[in-house]
N, C-alpha and C positions, 0 to 999 in steps of 0.2 A: 349174848351176855348172860342169859340164863344158864346156858351150858357151862359158862365159866364160874357159876356159883352165885351170881348176883340176883337179887330180887328186882324184877323189872315191871314197871307200870307203863303201859302204852296209853297215851291220851289221844283219842280219835274224835274228830269233830262231828262225824256222822254217827248215826245210830249203830252202825256196824262198819268194819273195815272193808276196803276194796270197793268203794262206791264211786270212785272217779276213774282215772285212766286204768287203774288196775282191775276195773270191772269188765274189761274186754274179754270176749269168749276165748281168745287164744293169743299167744305171743310167742316169739321165736327166741331161741338161745343158740349161739354158735360163735366160733371164732372168726378171724379174718386172715387173709394171706396178702402180705405186702412185699414188694421187692425190697424195700427198705424196712427191715424188721425192727421198727422203733418201739417206743414205750406203749403206744396205742395197740399195736399188734400183740406185743408181749403180754400186756395186761388182759386183753380179750382172750388170748389163748389160755392163760392160767385160769381165768374166770369161767370160760366155757367148759373146760375139763372138770372143774369143781362143781359147776352147775349140774352137769350130767351125773356126777357121782351122787348128788343129793336128790335130784329130781326123779331119776329113773326108778328108784325104789318106791317113791310115792305114787308114780303112775302104775307100777306093777301091782301095788296093794289096792288100787282103786280109789285112793284118797284124792288123786289129782287126775283130771282128764288131760290127755296129751299123747304124744308119740316122740320118745327120746331116741329113736333109732335111725336117725339120718336126716340130713338137710343138704340141699344143693344151692350153691351160690354162684351166680354168673361170673365169668372171668373177664369181662370187659370186651372191648372191640376185638374181633377175631384177628385183625392184623397185628395186635400187640400180644396175642396169646402165647406164642412160642417164646418170646422174650421174657414175659412174666413167669411162665411155667418154669423156664430154666433158672431164673433168679430164685424162685421159691424153693425149687427142688435142691438148689445148692445149700439151702439152710438145713437140710437133713431132717425135716420134720417127719415124724413117724406116720405110717399109713393109717394107724388107728385114729390119728387126729385129722389128716387131710389127704385126699386123693384127687389128682387131676383127672377129669373125665371129658372125653369128647362128647359131642352132641349125641351121637349114636350110643355111646356107652352109658350115658345118663338116662336114656329112654327106658331101660329095663327097670331100675329101681323106682323111677318116678311114675312110670305108667303113661308117660307122654313125652314128647320131644321138646326140650327147651330151645331157646333161640340160637344157642351156640355152645361152645365148650365152657367148662366151669370147674368148680371145686366141690367135691363131695366130702361132707363132714360127718363121719360115721357116728359121732357122739353129739351131734347137734339135733335139733328137733323143735317141737313146740309143746307148750303147756298152757293150761288155763291159769292166768295170774291170780284170779280171785281164789281159786282152789289152793294155790301155793300159799298165799297170805294166810288163809284160814288154817292150813295144816301147820305152818310154822308158828303161828300165834298160839296154837293149841299145844303148848309145851309146858312142862312143870316149871314153876317160877315166874311165869308171865301172867300178868293181870291186865285185861283190856277194859278200859272205861270208855264207853261211848258217849256221844253228845257233849264232849269236852272241848270247847272252842278256846284254845289258848290264845290270849291276846298279847301277853308280855311275859318276859322272864325277869326275875328279880333275885339278887343275892340274898341268901338266908343268913341271918345273924348267927355267927359261929361257924360259918362255912356251908357250902352247898347252895342249892337253888330252889326257888319257888316258881311254879307255873301258875300264872294268874289268868283268870277269865275276864268276862265283861265287867267294866267298872261299875261299882255300886253307887248309891246316892252320895256317899261321902267321898267319892272320887277314886277310891282304891279298888283294884280288882279282887274278886274272890280267889282264894288260894285253892287251886284244883288239885295240886299234888306238891310234895316236897321230896328232894332226893340229893344225894351227894354229887351225882353226875347227871347231866342233861345231854341227850343226843337230839339234835334237831334234824328231822328226816322228812320234812314236808314240802320239798320242792320250792317253788317260788314263794309261796305264802310262808313256808317255814323259814326261809332265809330272811324274811322281813323281821323275824323275831331277834335276829342277831345284830340288827342295825345299831342299837345303843352300845354294843359291846365290842364291835370290830368294824373294820373298813370294808364291809360286805359290798358296798357299791363300787369298790375298786376291783371286784372279781368279774372279769369280762364274761358275760353269759347272755343267753337269749332264751326266751320262752316262746315256744311254737305250738300252734294249734295243729292237731292231727285228727283226721276223720277216717275211720275204717268202715268197710262195707261188708255186710253179711247177706249173701244171696241164698235163698232156699234152693234145694236140689232141683226143683221144678223150674225155677227162674234161670238157674245156671244152664240147664239143658235147653231152655227156650232161647237163650242167648248164644248157644253153642260154645259154652265155656267149660272145658274139662276140669275135673277136680283131680289133683295129684295124690299119689300114695304118700309122698313125703313133701314137706314144704319146699318151695322155690323162693329165692330172694335175690335181689340185686337192684337197689333203689326201691322198687316196690316189692311186694311179696304176695304169695297165694298159699292158703292152707286149706286142704280138704278136711272138713269137719266130720267126725264119725257119726254113723246113723243113730247110735244110742244117745247122742246129745242133740239130735235134730238134723244132722247132716248139713249139706250145702257147702258153700265156698266162702271163705273169709279172705278178703283182699284189701290191700291198702299200701301204705297209708299216706295221706297228704301231709305236707309240711309247710305251714304258713306262719312265719315269724311275725309276732306282734298282732296276730288276728285273735280277737277276743269273742268272736261270734259262737255261741253255744249250740246253734241250731244245725240240724242235719241239712246238707245242701245237695241237690240233685247234681250240680256241676262237679262236686267232689266225688260222688258215686261214679259219674262218668269217667273222671280222672283215674279212679282206682281200677275200674274195668279196663281202661286203656293201658294202665301199667301192667296188668295181667297179660294183655295182648302182647305187649312189648317183650315180656319175659318168655313168651312162647313164639316170638318172631312173627307175629301176625299183624297185618295192616288192613283193617276193614275199610271198604270204600265208603263213599258218602251215603249211598243208599242204605248200607248196613248200619252205619252210624245213626242215621235218622230212625231206623227201625229200633235200634237199641235204646235210643233216648226215649222213644214212646213207650217201650216195654218197661224201662226202669221207672219212668214217671208214674205209670199205672201201678206197678208193683209197689212203689213207695207209698202211694195213696192207700193201697190195699193191705199193707203190712208184710208183703212177701219179700220186700227189700228193707232191711233194717241196718243199723249202724250205730256207732258211738262217736262222740267228740270228746277229746281229752287234750291235755296240754303237757308237753315235754319241756324239761329244763335241761339245758346243756351249756357247757363252757365253750368258749371259742376254740380252745385247743382240743376239744372232743374228749377230754378226760374228766372224770368225776371229781367231786369235792369230798374228801374223806380225811378226818383227823381232828386234832384239837384246834380250836379256834384261835387265831393269832390276836395278840393285843393290838389295839389301834395305834397309829403312828405316834400320837402324843404320849403314850405310855411306854413306848419301847426306847430303851436307853441307846444313845448313839454310840456308846462304847462297845456294843455287841455287834460282832460281824454277822451280817445277815445275807451273805451271798448264797448260803445253802438253807433250804427250808427248815431243816432240823434245828438250826441255830436261832430261829425266830422265837421270841418269848410268847407265851400263850395265856389265855384267860383260864384260870383254874377251874376244872370240872365242867367245861363247856365244849361239846364236840358237835361235828356235823357229818352227815352222810346224805349227799344230795347230788343233783345234776347228773343223773344216770342217762339222760337223753332217751334214745330209743333202744337202749341196751339194758333195761332194768332187770329182766329175768336172767340175763347172762351175768351181770355184774353183782347183783344183790347178794347172792349166797356167799361168795368169797369175800366181798367187801364187808359184810356183816361180821364175818369171822376176823378179818383184819382189824376192824375197829374195836371189837371186843378184846382182842389181844393187846391192842394199843392202850386200852383203858386199864386192864387188869395187870399188865406186865408179863403176860404169857408170851411164848415164842410167836412171832408174827409170821404168817404163812405167805410172805411176799418179799421179793428182793428189795434191798434198801433203795436202789435206784428207782423202782416203781413206787415205793412209799413216797419218795420225794416228788414223783411225777403227779400223784393224786392229792398231795398235801395242799390244803387251802392257802398255806403260807408261800406257795410257789410263786405267786404273783409279786409278793414282797421281795423274794429272793431275786427274781428276774429284774425288778426295778433297781435293786441294790447293785447287781452285776452291771447293768447298763450305766448307772451312775459312776461306778468304779472305772469302767472303760472310758467314759467321757472325761473323768478327772485325769486319767493317764494320758489321754490324747492332748 
């Protein structure tokens, strides 16, 4: 939005940004390959290519820790590989985006052998999310205000919005900031701010706990866990961290819907290490598992095994929430056809960017540009079909189409 010429104020509830899930040491960005090239695959392809364009220069300049020069993703069960490979190759995707690799072919770039064949994404990789957040916020036209815990949004007299903090003695919240436009970008807690203004509880979504594990180089060696030259991903993932940032192996991540426990758990560290084994096609026996559990418990107590717990928000259709907030049902005229998201009436000046799930680094750069263009009227860098797919009004449109079909029947 600042690049579009707007004056932007970011209200951050912590003293500094990237203190929650974005505080992980590393995160992945890459596309996907599906035999059915639907909205999910198309969106991630466009987003991954744009992410690489924006992240690679920041890594090259030293502003962001990372490696944007390739990522391997597993191709599923070997029995299904030939069929999947043929279906994806029929889509004509360029080699600069995606290359099928056998297990032996993948060994050279990765420096180790994966469990089976998979996809090589030359423009995928990893980056430190906290570095990215800081680099992007350090832009002309952006003011970051820390320790601003927004409790509510209120319309401003004459138009626009107020962000309100904790209620004072007279019952009204202190005004933290005012603006013509508000973008809610705070995952589950952020969506709670929309409840008075839209039917946010009708947006099917889930909040999941995730724990990542960071093993020191010495601990990884003791566990006989190799570190890759480039990230591997397929369900779980493994990232070899560079020596200049402390080295070691980052692996993860668990996914536990509805789990609100903030404490690091040994069982989850064991699960993450097990996921890394699976990516490498390894099956430790019971004796090795017992040895590992003892090593990890000791390392956890001594600080050689660390990790972080965070929460992801995702919609049931695996697509994000991006765009102007729809009016609640009571305020939408029944004379307006609402079978298409773009026809649904909106709350003036209120927008959302949320529910990026585990794809935050991949999706955020492109979707930030999409939303800025949506707000300012600039050309939108995304196909209209994908705009409808990420629009929060899509749930209203689906319900309207279902009702129309029922009436026809």
